[in-house]
C-alpha positions in Angstrom: 21.8 -65.4 0.3 25.1 -65.5 -1.2 23.9 -63.3 -4.1 22.5 -60.8 -1.7 25.9 -60.6 -0.1 27.6 -60.2 -3.3 25.1 -57.5 -4.4 25.8 -55.5 -1.2 29.4 -55.6 -1.8 28.9 -54.6 -5.1 27.1 -51.4 -4.0 29.4 -50.5 -1.4 32.5 -50.7 -3.8 30.6 -48.6 -6.2 29.6 -46.3 -4.0 33.3 -45.8 -2.5 34.3 -45.3 -5.9 31.8 -42.7 -6.5 32.7 -40.9 -3.2 36.6 -41.3 -3.5 37.1 -40.4 -7.3 36.1 -36.6 -7.0 38.3 -36.5 -3.8 41.3 -37.8 -5.8 40.7 -35.6 -9.0 39.6 -32.3 -7.3 42.4 -29.7 -7.0 40.8 -26.6 -6.7 40.1 -25.2 -3.2 36.4 -24.1 -4.0 35.6 -27.8 -5.2 37.4 -29.3 -2.4 35.2 -27.0 0.3 32.1 -28.1 -1.5 33.2 -31.8 -1.1 33.9 -31.5 2.4 30.4 -29.9 3.3 29.0 -32.7 1.2 30.7 -35.5 3.0 30.5 -34.0 6.4 26.7 -33.4 6.0 26.3 -37.1 4.6 27.9 -38.1 8.0 25.6 -35.8 10.2 22.4 -36.9 8.2 23.3 -40.5 8.6 24.3 -39.8 12.2 20.7 -38.4 12.6 19.2 -41.1 10.6 20.4 -43.7 13.1 17.8 -42.4 15.4 15.3 -40.7 13.2 15.3 -43.2 10.4 15.7 -46.6 12.0 13.8 -46.0 15.4 11.4 -43.3 13.8 12.4 -40.8 16.6 12.1 -37.3 14.8 14.7 -35.5 16.6 15.0 -31.7 16.2 17.8 -30.9 18.7 20.8 -32.8 17.0 22.5 -29.3 16.5 23.1 -29.5 20.6 25.3 -32.5 19.9 27.0 -30.9 17.1 27.8 -27.9 19.0 28.9 -29.5 22.2 31.5 -31.6 20.3 32.7 -28.3 18.5 32.8 -26.3 21.8 34.3 -29.0 23.9 37.3 -29.6 21.6 37.7 -25.9 20.8 37.8 -24.8 24.1 40.3 -27.7 25.4 42.4 -26.6 22.4 42.6 -22.8 23.3 42.6 -23.2 26.9 44.4 -26.3 27.7 46.1 -26.7 24.6 45.0 -30.2 24.3 44.9 -31.8 20.8 41.8 -31.9 19.1 42.0 -35.5 18.5 41.5 -36.2 22.3 39.2 -33.0 22.3 37.0 -34.8 19.7 36.9 -37.9 22.1 36.2 -36.0 25.1 33.3 -34.0 23.4 31.8 -37.0 21.7 32.0 -38.8 25.1 30.2 -35.9 26.9 27.6 -35.7 24.0 27.0 -39.4 24.4 26.1 -39.1 28.0 24.1 -36.2 27.2 22.5 -38.0 24.4 21.6 -41.0 26.7 20.1 -39.0 29.4 17.9 -36.9 27.1 16.8 -40.1 25.4 15.9 -41.7 28.9 13.6 -38.6 29.5 12.2 -37.8 26.3 11.7 -41.4 25.0 8.6 -41.4 27.2 6.9 -38.8 24.8 5.6 -39.9 21.4 5.1 -38.2 17.9 5.3 -34.5 17.8 5.8 -34.0 21.5 9.1 -36.0 21.4 10.0 -33.5 18.5 9.2 -30.4 20.5 11.0 -31.7 23.5 14.4 -32.3 21.6 13.7 -28.9 19.9 13.6 -27.2 23.1 16.5 -28.8 24.4 18.5 -27.6 21.6 17.5 -23.9 22.4 18.6 -24.5 25.6 22.0 -25.6 24.8 22.0 -22.4 22.3 21.0 -19.9 25.2 23.7 -21.6 27.6 26.4 -21.1 24.8 25.2 -17.4 24.2 25.0 -16.4 28.0 27.7 -18.3 29.6 30.5 -15.6 28.1 33.2 -16.5 30.7 33.3 -20.0 29.0 32.3 -19.7 25.3 32.7 -16.0 24.8 29.0 -15.7 23.8 28.3 -14.2 20.6 31.9 -13.4 20.2 32.6 -17.0 19.3 35.8 -19.2 20.0 38.9 -18.4 17.4 41.1 -21.6 17.2 44.7 -20.9 16.9 46.5 -23.8 15.5 50.0 -24.3 13.8 49.5 -27.0 10.7 50.2 -30.4 11.6 48.4 -33.8 12.3 48.7 -33.6 16.0 46.7 -30.1 15.8 44.2 -31.5 13.3 45.2 -28.2 11.1 46.2 -28.4 7.4 47.3 -26.1 5.0 45.2 -28.0 2.3 41.6 -28.5 2.2 42.1 -32.0 0.5 43.4 -33.2 4.1 39.8 -32.0 5.8 38.2 -33.8 2.7 39.7 -37.2 3.6 39.0 -36.6 7.3 35.2 -36.0 6.4 35.2 -39.2 3.9 36.5 -41.1 7.0 33.9 -39.6 9.2 31.0 -40.7 6.7 32.4 -44.1 6.1 32.2 -44.9 9.7 28.8 -43.7 10.0 27.8 -45.6 7.0 29.8 -48.5 8.7 27.6 -48.4 11.6 24.4 -47.9 9.7 24.9 -51.4 7.9 26.0 -53.0 11.1 22.4 -51.8 12.2 20.6 -53.1 9.3 21.9 -56.3 10.4 22.1 -56.5 14.1 19.9 -57.1 17.0 20.1 -53.8 17.9 18.8 -52.8 14.7 15.9 -55.2 14.5 14.7 -53.8 17.6 14.9 -50.4 16.5 13.0 -51.2 13.3 10.4 -53.4 15.9 9.6 -50.2 17.8 9.1 -47.9 14.6 6.7 -50.5 13.0 4.8 -51.7 16.1 5.8 -50.8 19.6 3.3 -52.5 21.5 3.8 -55.7 19.4 7.5 -55.6 20.1 7.0 -55.1 23.6 4.6 -58.1 23.7 7.3 -60.5 22.5 9.6 -59.1 25.0 11.6 -56.7 23.1 13.1 -53.9 25.3 12.6 -51.2 22.6 13.2 -48.5 25.1 16.8 -49.7 26.0 17.6 -50.1 22.4 16.6 -46.5 21.7 18.6 -45.0 24.7 21.8 -47.0 23.1 21.1 -45.4 19.7 20.7 -42.1 21.2 24.0 -42.1 22.8 25.7 -43.6 19.7 24.0 -41.1 17.5 25.0 -38.3 19.9 28.8 -39.4 20.0 29.0 -39.2 16.0 27.2 -35.9 15.7 29.8 -34.5 18.1 32.6 -35.9 16.3 31.4 -34.0 13.2 31.2 -30.9 15.2 34.8 -31.1 16.0 35.6 -31.7 12.4 33.7 -28.5 11.3 35.4 -26.4 14.0 38.8 -27.5 12.8 38.0 -26.8 9.3 36.4 -23.5 10.0 39.0 -22.3 12.8 36.2 -20.3 14.5 32.8 -21.3 16.2 29.8 -19.3 17.5 26.4 -20.2 18.8 24.8 -19.4 15.4 27.3 -21.5 13.4 26.9 -24.8 15.3 24.0 -24.6 17.5 21.3 -23.3 15.1 17.9 -24.6 14.5 18.9 -24.8 10.7 21.6 -27.4 11.6 18.9 -29.5 13.4 16.5 -29.2 10.5 18.9 -29.9 7.5 20.1 -33.2 8.9 16.6 -34.7 8.9 15.6 -33.1 5.6 18.7 -34.4 3.8 17.9 -37.9 5.1 14.2 -37.8 3.9 15.1 -36.7 0.7 17.8 -39.6 0.2 15.6 -42.0 2.0 15.0 -43.0 5.8 15.9 -46.3 7.5 18.7 -47.2 5.1 22.7 -47.0 5.3 22.9 -45.1 1.8 20.0 -43.0 1.6 21.3 -39.8 3.8 24.5 -40.1 1.9 22.8 -40.0 -1.6 20.6 -37.1 -0.2 23.6 -35.1 0.7 25.1 -35.8 -2.6 22.1 -34.5 -4.3 21.7 -31.4 -2.4 24.7 -30.0 -1.0 26.6 -29.5 -4.2 23.6 -28.1 -6.1 22.9 -25.4 -3.0 26.6 -24.5 -3.1 27.0 -24.1 -6.5 23.9 -22.1 -6.8 24.9 -19.9 -4.0 28.2 -19.3 -5.7 27.1 -18.5 -9.3 24.1 -16.5 -8.2 25.9 -14.4 -5.8 23.8 -11.7 -4.3 21.8 -10.7 -7.1 19.5 -13.5 -6.4 20.1 -14.0 -2.6 18.1 -17.0 -1.1 17.2 -18.6 -4.6 19.2 -21.6 -3.6 16.9 -22.2 -0.4 13.7 -21.7 -2.9 15.2 -24.4 -5.0 15.9 -26.6 -2.3 12.4 -26.2 -0.7 10.7 -27.2 -4.1 12.8 -30.3 -4.5 11.8 -31.5 -1.0 8.2 -30.7 -1.4 8.3 -32.7 -4.7 10.1 -35.5 -3.1 7.6 -35.8 -0.2 4.7 -35.5 -2.6 5.7 -37.9 -5.2 8.6 -40.3 -3.5 7.8 -40.3 0.1 9.9 -43.2 0.9 12.9 -41.2 -0.6 14.8 -40.9 -3.9 17.8 -43.7 -3.2 15.2 -46.5 -2.1 13.0 -45.6 -5.2 16.0 -45.6 -7.4 17.2 -48.9 -5.9 13.8 -50.6 -6.5 13.9 -49.2 -9.9 17.1 -50.9 -11.0 16.2 -54.1 -9.4 12.9 -54.4 -11.4 14.7 -53.4 -14.5 17.5 -56.3 -13.7 14.8 -58.8 -12.9 13.0 -57.8 -16.3 16.2 -58.2 -18.2 17.2 -61.6 -16.6 13.6 -62.9 -17.3 14.1 -62.3 -21.0 17.5 -64.1 -21.0 
């Protein structure tokens, strides 16, 4: 037991060094932007993984929570001059309530019916944001005008946003590690593996999923606020598109579902590669980075369905045991 705890701590420390080192060394705005996107998506895919990985509830509507967080904080800042920090809390709380209500309704559905229901919910929120012009400005979007300062969550340097994204990602990873060892996490895994058997021994799998749905929505909305403050502008296509709802699970699948570090590994594998390819190829090979991304996803699904990070961890574990046996 003690050896397991030590190994886990070593993994966490090594992971933190791996993430923080580029943040400290990078001075270029281009690479800082890539690092921000990578850290943000690591947190977002980890947030989706709380519901999709641990509980096996494959949601395709998480962009709605992301958009609720982005729009709430942005509208409160532009309309009422409320600091984005409070706007983030307001948007995340609203999103959590929506997540709980949506979960209470949709968790009665199973499999692809649940996925389609969440996809429809995401599209409903998108249409509302596009049509409710008196509040959201429709397709014109919301421009965020803030003077630089911590109180306004606005900075002249991109590195400040990188550190905020890093904190966001670490919070999500911390929640995931908590689920790994908590009663709630065990209930979620019990539902994912065999719901009927879990309920037969008295596990309230429905309540567990509703709770984690609220937590997942809360954290996803917080990521929406960070994105809005980084971009200084949002519109329905940038924060409520289907692509956002799809990319979060894809990153988690490539990295590895149902674990704390799988989505982070997937994000650090995919995001820098796609951003660099997009920059290097420019308009001469437009869309080629998406083709490469799709090829990687197909290869992972066919050859490593459990994800790259669990497979890599298993390989390193076997190698270590083999070396220890020789000694």
